N, C-alpha and C positions, 0 to 999 in steps of 0.2 A: 627281810620285803619277802620272807616265805612267809614266816609270823602272819606278818601283816596280809597277804593274799589268805594265809589260814584263817584269819578272822573275818574275813569278809565273807568268807563261804559259809561260814558257818550263821553268820548275821545276815543284816537287809540292809539294802542300800536307802535310802532316801532321797534325792534332788530338791534343790534348792534355787534358790537366783542364783547364789553366789557360792555354797558351799555343798560338803556331802558329807553325809554322818554316817557311821560305822560303829555298828552295833556288835560286842560279843559277847563272851560269857561274865567275866567279871569287869569289864571296863567299855568307855565308849571312847571314838576317836573321831573329832569335826577334821575335815580335809578339806583343801582350797578343790573345787569340781576343777576348775579350768588347766590346775598344777597338776591333779591326777587324772584325766583324760590326756594330755599330753605325756604325761611320765609312761601309759600305757602303749602308746605308740611306738615309744624307742624300744632298742632291743638294750636285755644287761651287761654290765661288764662284768660282774659278780653274783655271787649267791650267799646270802649268809643263813649258817645255820643258828637251831638252838642254844647247841653247848658252843656255840662263840668259834667255829669254824668258818673258815673263808675257802671260796672256790673260784678262782676264775674262769669265768667262761669267754672259750677266744676259738668259739666253731663260728663258721660262714654258710652263713645263708645263701648260696649261689643262686637256687630257682629265685627267693626273695630279689637277691641283688640284680640279678638279670632286669626283671621284670620293674622293678624300679627303675631301671637306665633306658629301658624303653618306653615308660609312662613319661618321663622328663624327656625323652628326645622328642616325642609325638607333642609335647608341650612346646616346647624349643618351636620346632617345623610351623606350629598352627601358629604360634605367634609370631612368626617372620611371616606367613602367608596373610595373616590380619594388616600387621604395620606395611606391605607389600600394597596390597589393597587400597590402603588409604593413603597412602605415598599416590598413589595412580589417581585416586577418585581426586586427590587434593590439585593436584598437576592439573588434569581434565580440566578444572574447573577454569581454567585461564587460558588454556592453548588444548585446541582439540588434535588430537592425533589423525592423520594420513587415514584415511580409511582403505584395507585392503581392497587391492584391485589384481582381480585374474589377469591373464596377458588377452580372454577375448572379452573382458569388459572393458580392455583398453583398446583393442581394435574397435568397439563399436561405441566409444567415447572420445574417438581421434587422439586418444594420447591426453587427456583431459583428465586432470586431479579432482579430488572434490572429498571435502571434511565430512564428518558425523556429527551435528552438531550434540553437543550433551546435553543432556535438563539443564533449564535457568541457565543458559547462554545470553548473556547479557542482547547481544545483539538482533537477537529478536525483538524485542521491547521495540528496539530504532524503527523497526518496521514501521508499529502505531504509529510514531511519532511522524514519520515522513506521513504517511497519508493523512493524517487528522488535524495538524499543523499548518497552517499557512503561515504564519512563522515561522516555523525552524525550515520549510522548504525552501524561504526566501535567505536563510540565515545561514544553512549547509548547501545552499545548493543541490537540492537532491527530491527527485521527484520517483513516487512508487508505483509501477505500470503491476497489475497483476491478468494472468490468462496468457496462454501460448499464441494467441494471435498479434495481440497489442503487442507484447513483446518481439514477437517477427517483425512487423512494423515497424517499432521504435528501432531495430537492428539494421535491416534494410537498409533505413531514411541515416542511418550513419549517430546513432543516439549510443553513449558511451558506457556502459552497465561498469558498475562496480562490484555490486553486490546477485548472486542471483539464488534463493531459496528454492528448492523442489524436495517432493516425497516423494518419490518414483524415480528409478533412471529412466523409464520407457519415458515420462516427461521430458527428461535433459535433451532424451535422441531426439524428442519433434523441433527440437530450436536449432538454426546454423551456428553446428558449433567453432564455426573455422570464426565466426563472430564475437568467441567468448574467451579468445584467450590468455587475455587480461582480467578478468575480470573472477571473483572470488567464486567459488561455487558451493555448496553447504547441501546438505542432505537432512531432512527434519522430519518426526513423526508429521503422517497425515491429522493425526489429533492434534499436533498442536500447531498446525498452521492454520487451524478454524478459527483460533481468539484471531487474528490478524487480519481475515480475509472478511471483506462487506458485504460477501457474494451467501447467497443462503449454501451452496454446493461450492464449495473451493475448487478452481481448477487442478490445484497443488504444484503452482510453479507462480513465485511473485519474486520481483526483480526490484532494487534501487538504481536508479539512472544519475545520473550529473544532468541537473535540468538542460533539455536542451533549448540550444540558441535557434530560431531559427535561418536565421540566415547563413548558419552554419550545415543547416541539413540538406543531406541531399534526396530531395523528390522521385517520385515514380516518375519516368518518362514518359508513359504511356498517358497518366493524368495530364500532367504539364503541357503535353501537344493538346490536350484535348479540352484545356482551360481558352474560356472567354476574357476578354477585357473588364470583367467585371467585381468591384472592388465591396466588399462586405464592412460596415461599421455596426460595430455592438456599441451599444449605448446605454446604460444603468442596465443591465439584464445580470440580476440577483439570482436567479433561481438557478442553479446546478444542472439540472436539468434540460432545460428547456435553452440553458446554454451550448450543453452538450449535443443537443438534436439540430442545435440553427449550424454547427461549425459542421456536423454530419448533412446537413441540407447544401450546403456552402460546397462541401469535395465533394457530389454527386454535380451538384449545377454544374460545378467546371468554375468558380468562382477564382481570380488570381490571388487573390491574400485577402486575411479576414485581420482587420484591429481591432483591438478589445480598450476601453477607456478604462481610466480607474476607477469607476462605479460599477466593473460587472466584478463577477464572482469570478475564483479564482479558477484560470484554463486548465490546471495541474489537480484540481480538485478530485478525488476517485468518483465520484458522480458524474463529474461531468467528461472524464475520460468514458467512461463507460456507456455512457451516452452517446457519445462523440464517435464509438466504433473506429475507433483510427486514424480519424481524423486531422488529428494533430500531427503526423508525420505524413499528410497527403497534400497537404497546400500550408504554403507559409501562415501562421498566426503567431502576432503580435499582441500581447496584454500588458496591459498594466501601460495603457500611453495616457500622457498628457492634450490638453487638445492643440494644443500649438506644437505638438511634435506630428500630429496626425497628416497634414500638410505635406511632411518629408517621407511621408511613405505612399504618396498618390503620384499620377502623373498629371503637368501643369496644364495640361488641359480639361482637368477631369469633371463631370455633372453631376452634382450630389442632390440623391431625392431623397423622401425623406419618408416613411411609414408609420404615420402614428395609428398604432395599432388597437388604441381606447374607442377608435370611430363607433359609433353603435350603431348606427341606420343612417344610410343616405338613399334619395331618391332615385327613382332608375333617371337614368345617364340620357340625354339626345344628344345622338352624333354633331357634333359640330360646335354646341354651344356648352361643353362640359369645361372648356376654358375660360370660360365668362362666370363660373359659379362660382359665388363667394364662400370663402369658410364659414361664416357665419351659419352657415346651415347645418354644419356638422357640427355632431356632442362631444369636444372634446374631452371633456373631464366628469369622472364619475360624482363629484364635487356640486353643492349647489354653491358655494361660495367663489366668489372671481377673483385674485390677486390682481396687485399691481403688475407682476410681472407676463401675468396671461393677457395685460392689453395694452403692454407694449413688446409684443412677441412681433418678430417679422411676417410680414403677409407674403406668406405663398400660395401662389392657385393650386387649387385642389385640382386629381386626374384622377379617370378610374383607371386601374392598374394594365388591362388589356388595350389600351390607346398606346401610341407609341412615345415613348422616355427613354429608351435603352440607344445611346449614343456610340460612339467610336469606344471610349473610356466611360464608364459611368460606375458610379459609388453609390451603395445604399444604404441607408443609417435604417437598423432597427432599434426600438425605444423598450422599455422596459414595462412591465406592465404596471406597476406600481407608480411609478414617476414619469411614464412617458418618456416623451422625446424633452433631450435638454435646449436651455435656450445658445448654448455655443453648438450644436447640429442644425439646428433652424436658423441661426444665422451665416454656419459655413455653406447651407442651400440655398438662401438666399444671394450672397455673394457670386455662386456657382451658376445662378439661373436656374435653379432647378426645382424641383415642384415635389406636391405633397398627393404621395399615391393612396388611396383608397379601395376597398376589396367591399362591392355591394355587398350586403344581406339583409336577408329577409325583416320585415319587422319582429320588434322585440326579442330578439334574438342578442346574446351579450359579443361582446365586443371581442376578435378574437384571440386564439393565445399568441403570445409571439413567436416562438416555432413554426406555428400553421400558419404566420402571416408571411412570415420570411421565406416560408416554401414555396408559398403563392410565388411572391415575389420573382423569387432569385432563377425560379423555370419559365416563367413568364421574361424575365431580362433576357435568360439563354438564347430562348425560342427567338428575340426580336434583334439579336446580337448575331445570330447564327444568321439571319432571313438576310439581315445586310452585312455582312462578309460574303453570301455568296451571291448578289446584286452587286459588290464589288468587283467577286471574280469573273461576271459574265460580262460584265463591261469592259475589263480589263483584256476579255479574250475575241470581244468583237474587235476594238481598236486595232487588235496585231492582226 
């Protein structure tokens, strides 16, 4: 080895891909580079001299041993930390750990505990499915509510929350905490919540509820005490914004309940919920009904009137003669073609909306803008001796929006019913 090192010191080294060439004065040696480099890292066990003598080297290199031992120890600890982090990361992808709560935070949240959602949590994807798919809502029996006010209205009405996502603890404190004991609370980043929301600026709180049943909800007493015997039927309302506005108007006018036929858009569509502003939890809303089921939700002595919002123009009414006006004077269709169904429609008397039409139990049918009133709606109005209510408009103006027509007729119906109830009370007092 000494002789080899001597020749190396006097010669030069040429590195190739696989070999190391050593040149001295009298001979050349070809050595494998990998073995040579590995040999240099080892400590010699013995030294060979040119005269053949042999000397064992048993000297201990304590500083080097200690340094090597220290390096190995650090490497082992690093490997343990890496493996531990990998294990935690793998576990947190399936089950989120409970968030650490300070005693002060526990007092603020009334003892509620919440989870911190890890990145890529699969539960967050279900939020978009519930919001966008009517089939998924009907199959799973779940609805999505977004925003503090809508969630508070649902909790006050007795709706059952399943999962609630929030971005900040302050958003959670704005809700009635005593009604969230059975719900799973999950804290997520605000940036992760934006893709789920249909709002331009999300409010930072989204909840998944069991699909509410109107017959099991507890509506506000003050709203029910101010209600009047006025029932609203929505027939083929396809636009979500229109339906939400109609529901909001029905709640404001004090309607007893709202019935939706199967041709209407889903009442739990996110756009309907936003436009309704909590009306779903202020009065009973019965969706997806067949016409055979409609009479079951109405009083026996009810009178059903229809509002054909496709009427584009009506001549100025003459008091006392409006009852004799034929329905042929009104333009009922945007199409020039007349089908056989239109020829066989029930004959309903037309009446302007501000004349007396609201009795003790009154139902109003609002038709959609595309198809208008269905044949079943007209037949029900004819059977109950109802009328077709018309809102007079100036010449050349297009037909009213369904939501606009509903608001005009509902508030007029409320005015007439309250006036009738007031007369009844006065008569009763005078007899006493």
